C-alpha positions as a printed Julia matrix, in Angstrom:
80×3 Matrix{Float64}:
   0.0    0.0     0.0
   2.88   2.39    0.71
   4.06   2.18   -2.91
   0.55   3.06   -4.11
   0.34   6.1    -1.82
   3.76   7.35   -2.97
   2.86   6.84   -6.64
  -0.39   8.83   -6.22
   1.49  11.66   -4.5
   4.0   11.66   -7.35
   1.23  11.77   -9.96
  -0.51  14.66   -8.21
   2.76  16.59   -7.95
   3.57  15.95  -11.6
   0.09  17.19  -12.54
   0.83  20.54  -10.9
   4.29  20.75  -12.48
   2.93  20.11  -15.99
   0.1   22.62  -15.48
   2.58  25.35  -14.51
   5.05  24.44  -17.26
   2.37  24.39  -19.99
  -0.3   27.02  -19.2
  -1.54  26.8   -22.79
  -3.05  23.35  -22.08
  -5.18  21.98  -19.25
  -3.59  19.26  -17.11
  -5.57  17.49  -14.39
  -5.67  14.11  -12.67
  -8.87  12.18  -12.03
  -9.7    9.3    -9.7
 -12.72   7.56  -11.24
 -13.34   5.42   -8.14
 -13.25   1.64   -7.97
 -14.56   0.5   -11.35
 -15.79  -3.04  -12.07
 -13.27  -4.39  -14.58
 -11.27  -7.57  -15.11
  -8.4   -5.89  -13.26
 -10.56  -5.52  -10.11
 -12.08  -9.0   -10.6
 -15.37  -7.22  -11.36
 -15.53  -5.81   -7.84
 -16.21  -2.1    -7.57
 -18.73   0.62   -7.02
 -19.01   1.84  -10.6
 -19.57   0.4   -14.07
 -17.03   1.08  -16.8
 -19.36   3.72  -18.25
 -19.73   5.46  -14.88
 -15.96   5.4   -14.34
 -15.29   6.83  -17.79
 -17.85   9.62  -17.44
 -15.64  11.71  -15.12
 -12.51  12.07  -17.29
 -14.63  12.39  -20.44
 -16.71  15.2   -18.88
 -13.55  17.08  -17.9
 -12.04  16.6   -21.35
 -15.13  18.07  -23.0
 -15.4   21.2   -20.85
 -14.74  24.47  -22.69
 -11.13  25.61  -22.28
 -12.11  28.77  -20.39
 -14.16  26.79  -17.84
 -11.58  24.09  -17.17
  -9.24  24.41  -14.21
  -5.66  23.2   -14.53
  -3.26  21.53  -12.1
  -6.11  20.02  -10.11
  -7.15  16.64   -8.76
 -10.72  15.43   -9.19
 -12.2   12.67   -7.07
 -14.89  11.5    -9.43
 -16.75  14.69  -10.37
 -15.61  16.83   -7.45
 -12.6   19.1    -7.3
 -10.54  17.74   -4.41
  -7.52  18.68   -2.36
  -4.36  16.73   -3.05
């Protein structure tokens, strides 16, 4: 579990670095929740469609309305 926590912290930090380095694009990270897939042995709270809806929704937001350098827990803006 420690390796997972460190990797998530690294990903969140890298998200902020990329957002600052490239202000002309939007860079965010999204946690879709536990999605029922083969990888989770079909155990999870969300279907594949529900899990995909969060990153797809963010990707389709108009540029002016999209934050950058942020972490989203499902559909909610969240603190790192």
